[in-house]
C-alpha positions as CSV (number, residue, x, y, z in Angstrom):
1,X,99.0,-81.4,-29.1
2,X,100.0,-78.6,-26.8
3,X,103.7,-77.9,-26.5
4,X,105.2,-78.6,-23.0
5,X,105.8,-74.9,-22.3
6,X,102.1,-74.1,-22.8
7,X,101.1,-77.1,-20.6
8,X,103.3,-75.6,-17.8
9,X,101.6,-72.2,-18.1
10,X,98.1,-73.8,-18.0
11,X,99.0,-75.9,-15.0
12,X,100.3,-72.8,-13.1
13,X,97.2,-70.8,-13.9
14,X,95.0,-73.6,-12.6
15,X,97.0,-73.8,-9.5
16,X,96.7,-70.1,-8.9
17,X,92.9,-70.2,-9.4
18,X,92.6,-73.2,-7.0
19,X,94.7,-71.3,-4.4
20,X,92.4,-68.3,-4.8
21,X,89.3,-70.4,-4.2
22,X,90.6,-71.8,-0.9
23,X,89.6,-70.2,2.4
24,X,92.0,-67.7,3.8
25,X,92.6,-69.9,6.8
26,X,93.7,-72.8,4.6
27,X,96.1,-70.6,2.6
28,X,98.0,-69.2,5.5
29,X,97.1,-71.2,8.5
30,X,99.7,-70.8,11.2
31,X,100.9,-73.7,13.3
32,X,99.0,-73.8,16.6
33,X,102.1,-72.6,18.5
34,X,102.8,-69.7,16.3
35,X,102.0,-66.2,17.5
36,X,99.6,-64.3,15.2
37,X,98.8,-60.6,15.7
38,X,96.4,-58.5,13.6
39,X,98.6,-56.9,11.0
40,X,97.4,-53.4,12.0
41,X,98.7,-53.8,15.5
42,X,102.5,-53.7,15.5
43,X,103.1,-52.5,19.1
44,X,101.2,-51.8,22.4
45,X,101.7,-48.5,24.3
46,X,100.9,-49.3,27.9
47,X,99.8,-46.3,30.1
48,X,101.1,-46.3,33.6
49,X,99.5,-44.5,36.5
50,X,101.9,-42.2,38.3
51,X,102.9,-43.7,41.7
52,X,106.1,-42.0,42.8
53,X,107.8,-40.6,39.8
54,X,107.4,-41.5,36.1
55,X,110.7,-43.5,36.1
56,X,109.7,-45.4,39.2
57,X,106.2,-46.2,37.9
58,X,107.7,-47.5,34.6
59,X,110.2,-49.7,36.4
60,X,107.4,-51.4,38.4
61,X,105.6,-52.4,35.3
62,X,108.6,-53.3,33.1
63,X,108.7,-57.0,34.0
64,X,105.0,-57.5,33.2
65,X,105.3,-55.6,30.0
66,X,108.3,-57.7,28.9
67,X,106.3,-60.9,29.6
68,X,103.3,-59.4,27.7
69,X,105.6,-58.6,24.7
70,X,106.9,-62.2,24.6
71,X,103.4,-63.5,24.8
72,X,102.0,-61.3,22.0
73,X,105.1,-61.3,19.8
74,X,105.1,-57.5,19.5
75,X,106.8,-54.7,21.4
76,X,105.0,-53.4,24.5
77,X,106.3,-50.0,25.7
78,X,105.5,-47.9,28.8
79,X,103.8,-44.5,28.4
80,X,104.7,-43.1,31.8
81,X,103.8,-39.6,32.9
82,X,104.1,-37.7,36.2
83,X,100.4,-36.7,36.6
84,X,96.9,-38.1,36.1
85,X,96.1,-35.1,33.9
86,X,98.9,-35.9,31.4
87,X,97.8,-39.5,31.3
88,X,94.2,-38.4,30.7
89,X,95.3,-36.2,27.8
90,X,97.4,-39.0,26.3
91,X,94.3,-41.2,26.3
92,X,92.3,-38.4,24.6
93,X,94.9,-38.1,21.9
94,X,94.8,-41.9,21.3
95,X,98.4,-42.2,22.4
96,X,97.6,-45.0,24.8
97,X,96.6,-48.5,23.7
98,X,96.2,-50.2,27.1
99,X,96.4,-48.9,30.7
100,X,96.0,-49.6,34.4
101,X,93.8,-46.7,35.5
102,X,92.0,-45.4,38.5
103,X,88.3,-46.3,38.4
104,X,87.5,-42.6,37.8
105,X,89.8,-42.3,34.8
106,X,88.6,-45.6,33.4
107,X,85.0,-44.4,33.7
108,X,85.7,-41.3,31.8
109,X,87.6,-43.2,29.1
110,X,84.8,-45.7,28.7
111,X,82.1,-43.1,28.5
112,X,84.1,-41.3,25.8
113,X,84.0,-44.7,23.9
114,X,87.8,-44.8,23.7
115,X,88.5,-47.7,26.1
116,X,86.9,-50.8,27.5
117,X,87.6,-52.8,30.6
118,X,89.1,-56.3,30.2
119,X,90.4,-57.1,33.7
120,X,90.8,-56.0,37.3
121,X,92.9,-57.0,40.3
122,X,91.7,-60.2,42.0
123,X,90.9,-59.8,45.6
124,X,91.2,-62.4,48.3
125,X,89.8,-62.6,51.9
126,X,93.3,-63.1,53.3
127,X,94.6,-59.8,51.8
128,X,93.8,-56.5,53.6
129,X,91.2,-54.5,51.7
130,X,92.4,-51.5,49.7
131,X,91.1,-48.4,51.4
132,X,91.6,-44.6,51.4
133,X,93.3,-43.2,54.5
134,X,94.2,-39.8,56.1
135,X,97.7,-39.3,57.3
136,X,99.1,-36.9,59.9
137,X,102.4,-36.7,61.8
138,X,102.5,-38.5,65.1
139,X,104.3,-35.6,66.8
140,X,102.7,-32.7,64.9
141,X,100.3,-30.1,66.0
142,X,97.5,-32.0,64.2
143,X,97.3,-35.6,65.3
144,X,93.5,-36.4,65.5
145,X,90.7,-36.7,63.0
146,X,88.6,-34.3,65.1
147,X,91.3,-31.7,64.7
148,X,91.1,-32.0,60.9
149,X,87.3,-31.7,60.9
150,X,86.8,-28.9,63.4
151,X,89.4,-26.4,62.1
152,X,90.4,-27.3,58.5
153,X,91.4,-23.6,57.8
154,X,94.4,-24.1,60.1
155,X,95.9,-26.9,58.2
156,X,97.9,-27.5,55.0
157,X,96.4,-30.3,52.9
158,X,98.3,-32.7,50.6
159,X,95.9,-34.6,48.4
160,X,95.7,-36.5,45.1
161,X,94.5,-35.4,41.7
162,X,90.7,-35.0,41.4
163,X,90.8,-38.1,39.2
164,X,92.3,-40.1,42.0
165,X,89.7,-42.3,43.7
166,X,91.5,-42.7,47.1
167,X,93.5,-39.4,46.9
168,X,90.4,-37.2,46.3
169,X,87.0,-38.7,45.4
170,X,86.5,-41.1,48.4
171,X,87.8,-38.8,51.1
172,X,85.7,-36.0,49.7
173,X,82.5,-38.0,49.5
174,X,82.8,-40.2,52.6
175,X,84.5,-37.8,55.0
176,X,84.8,-34.1,54.1
177,X,81.5,-33.3,52.3
178,X,79.4,-35.0,55.0
179,X,81.1,-32.5,57.4
180,X,80.5,-29.6,55.1
181,X,84.1,-29.3,54.1
182,X,85.2,-28.8,50.5
183,X,88.7,-30.1,50.1
184,X,89.7,-27.6,47.5
185,X,88.6,-24.5,49.4
186,X,88.5,-25.0,53.1
187,X,92.1,-25.8,54.0
188,X,94.8,-23.2,54.6
189,X,96.7,-24.4,51.5
190,X,96.8,-27.5,49.4
191,X,99.5,-29.5,47.5
192,X,98.4,-31.9,44.8
193,X,100.7,-34.9,44.0
194,X,101.1,-38.6,43.9
195,X,100.5,-40.8,47.0
196,X,104.2,-41.0,47.6
197,X,104.5,-37.2,47.3
198,X,101.6,-36.5,49.7
199,X,103.0,-38.8,52.3
200,X,106.5,-37.3,52.0
201,X,105.0,-33.8,52.4
202,X,103.5,-34.6,55.8
203,X,106.5,-36.7,56.9
204,X,108.8,-33.8,56.1
205,X,106.6,-31.1,57.7
206,X,105.6,-29.5,54.4
207,X,101.9,-30.4,55.0
208,X,99.8,-31.2,58.0
209,X,97.4,-33.9,56.6
210,X,97.4,-36.0,53.5
211,X,95.1,-38.3,51.7
212,X,96.5,-41.7,50.7
213,X,95.5,-45.4,50.6
214,X,96.5,-48.6,52.4
215,X,98.2,-50.1,49.4
216,X,100.4,-47.2,48.5
217,X,101.2,-46.4,52.2
218,X,102.5,-49.9,52.6
219,X,104.7,-49.4,49.5
220,X,105.8,-46.1,51.1
221,X,106.7,-47.9,54.4
222,X,109.1,-50.2,52.4
223,X,110.7,-47.4,50.4
224,X,110.8,-44.7,53.1
225,X,110.8,-46.5,56.5
226,X,112.2,-43.5,58.5
227,X,109.6,-41.1,57.1
228,X,106.8,-43.6,57.4
229,X,107.6,-44.0,61.1
230,X,106.7,-40.4,61.6
231,X,103.1,-40.9,60.2
232,X,99.9,-42.3,61.6
233,X,96.5,-43.1,60.1
234,X,93.6,-41.1,61.6
235,X,90.9,-42.2,59.2
236,X,90.1,-45.1,56.9
237,X,87.4,-45.3,54.3
238,X,85.0,-48.0,53.2
239,X,86.4,-50.1,50.3
240,X,86.5,-48.0,47.2
241,X,86.0,-49.2,43.6
242,X,89.0,-51.1,42.2
243,X,91.3,-49.9,39.5
244,X,90.7,-51.8,36.2
245,X,92.8,-52.6,33.2
246,X,91.5,-51.1,30.0
247,X,92.3,-51.5,26.3
248,X,91.4,-49.5,23.2
249,X,87.8,-50.1,22.1
250,X,88.8,-50.1,18.4
251,X,91.2,-53.0,18.8
252,X,90.0,-56.2,17.0
253,X,88.0,-58.4,19.4
254,X,90.3,-61.3,19.0
255,X,93.3,-59.1,20.0
256,X,91.4,-57.8,23.0
257,X,90.7,-61.4,24.0
258,X,94.4,-62.2,23.8
259,X,95.3,-59.3,26.0
260,X,92.6,-60.4,28.5
261,X,93.8,-64.0,28.4
262,X,97.4,-63.0,29.1
263,X,96.4,-60.9,32.1
264,X,94.1,-63.5,33.6
265,X,96.6,-66.3,33.1
266,X,99.6,-64.4,34.4
267,X,101.1,-66.0,37.5
268,X,98.6,-68.9,37.5
269,X,100.7,-71.7,36.1
270,X,103.4,-73.9,37.7
271,X,107.1,-73.9,37.4
272,X,109.9,-71.4,37.5
273,X,108.3,-68.9,35.0
274,X,105.0,-68.9,36.9
275,X,106.9,-68.3,40.2
276,X,108.7,-65.4,38.6
277,X,105.4,-64.0,37.4
278,X,103.9,-64.2,40.9
279,X,106.8,-62.2,42.2
280,X,106.1,-59.5,39.6
281,X,102.4,-59.4,40.7
282,X,103.5,-58.9,44.3
283,X,105.5,-55.8,43.4
284,X,102.4,-54.5,41.6
285,X,100.2,-55.2,44.7
286,X,98.2,-57.7,42.8
287,X,99.4,-60.9,44.5
288,X,96.4,-62.9,43.3
289,X,96.7,-61.8,39.7
290,X,93.9,-60.4,37.5
291,X,90.4,-61.6,36.8
292,X,88.3,-61.0,33.7
293,X,86.0,-58.0,33.8
294,X,83.9,-55.7,31.6
295,X,82.7,-52.2,31.7
296,X,80.0,-53.1,34.3
297,X,82.9,-53.3,36.8
298,X,82.8,-49.4,36.8
299,X,79.2,-49.3,38.1
300,X,80.4,-48.7,41.7
301,X,82.5,-45.7,40.5
302,X,79.6,-44.3,38.6
303,X,77.5,-44.5,41.8
304,X,80.3,-42.8,43.7
305,X,80.5,-40.0,41.2
306,X,76.7,-39.6,41.4
307,X,76.7,-39.4,45.2
308,X,79.6,-36.9,45.1
309,X,77.8,-34.7,42.5
310,X,74.6,-34.7,44.6
311,X,76.5,-33.9,47.8
312,X,78.1,-30.9,46.1
313,X,74.9,-29.7,44.6
314,X,73.1,-29.9,48.0
315,X,75.9,-28.1,49.9
316,X,76.6,-25.3,47.3
317,X,75.0,-21.9,47.2
318,X,72.5,-21.2,44.4
319,X,70.7,-18.2,43.0
320,X,67.5,-20.0,43.8
321,X,66.1,-23.4,44.5
322,X,65.1,-23.9,40.8
323,X,68.8,-23.6,39.8
324,X,69.8,-26.3,42.3
325,X,67.0,-28.5,41.0
326,X,68.2,-28.1,37.5
327,X,71.6,-29.2,38.5
328,X,70.3,-32.2,40.4
329,X,68.3,-33.2,37.3
330,X,71.4,-33.0,35.1
331,X,73.2,-35.2,37.6
332,X,70.4,-37.8,37.5
333,X,70.4,-37.8,33.7
334,X,74.1,-38.3,33.5
335,X,74.1,-41.1,36.0
336,X,71.3,-42.9,34.2
337,X,73.2,-42.7,30.9
338,X,76.4,-44.1,32.6
339,X,74.4,-47.0,34.1
340,X,72.8,-47.9,30.8
341,X,76.2,-47.8,28.9
342,X,78.0,-49.8,31.6
343,X,75.3,-52.4,32.0
344,X,75.2,-52.9,28.2
345,X,78.7,-54.5,28.4
346,X,77.4,-57.3,30.6
347,X,74.5,-58.3,28.3
């Protein structure tokens, strides 16, 4: 007969073997209400587009990030920078896990296989469409669109970064290039900054005309009512591609799904918490929240880039026609590759 001490050892060994044979889910299954996060993801670094200053941009997103942190059970911190270029570099260095980007920046990040689209702002017929605009002073020497287009060399331009859809890409493709005006070279001088900075430049007499958009100009009216009263809109674009929310492509699919679920459910419930979330969304100019999206949401931006590239190639000076044709062929090839990549996400 075995001694009791040996019986205990045998029983413990059997129990260990039995535990090892059980599925992992059965061994460590969390209660349905418990938050489970992939062990490799201990925090989320949220990239914030520069609006006014880096501090102001961070402050706008802090309430949503705090709610996201509570939902995921891990810290969510802002990665806020003063320029599009710095944010672009941070993405390239893998210092950003998630971000709200211009469609142009998102397209670049997706094509580099660093990010993927998970959501975009929900639009509603009752909300004025987001559009690019051109601003001038009401009492300035330049107060008409015709004046801008007929003598651009006379005027000082304040514009957005070349990665800004409404601050550069849309005005360039829809307004200036069709009138044979290159924004970077035809004006007397140029200042590049955020939408807030470009509006202030014109309001304070440091520039004559500025690119902007309806959403940020409305925010500017609330923050700087005196300065906004000095300005008028002389041109408005067609509706541009929307800004999406992107996450790192190498995040586990289940974690990407949790981020998407948080965004699409934010502000859609009932009760005091949902009411507070809707107030947060209003400050972010996303009153109707976010809807699920994938990389195919960037097809309009790819088309816009393609059109802009062709416009520039056609209006530029070339050594010969063959050189222009080679450039056009490269543009066609790049666009075809973008379309194939973006459509694959919807399959």
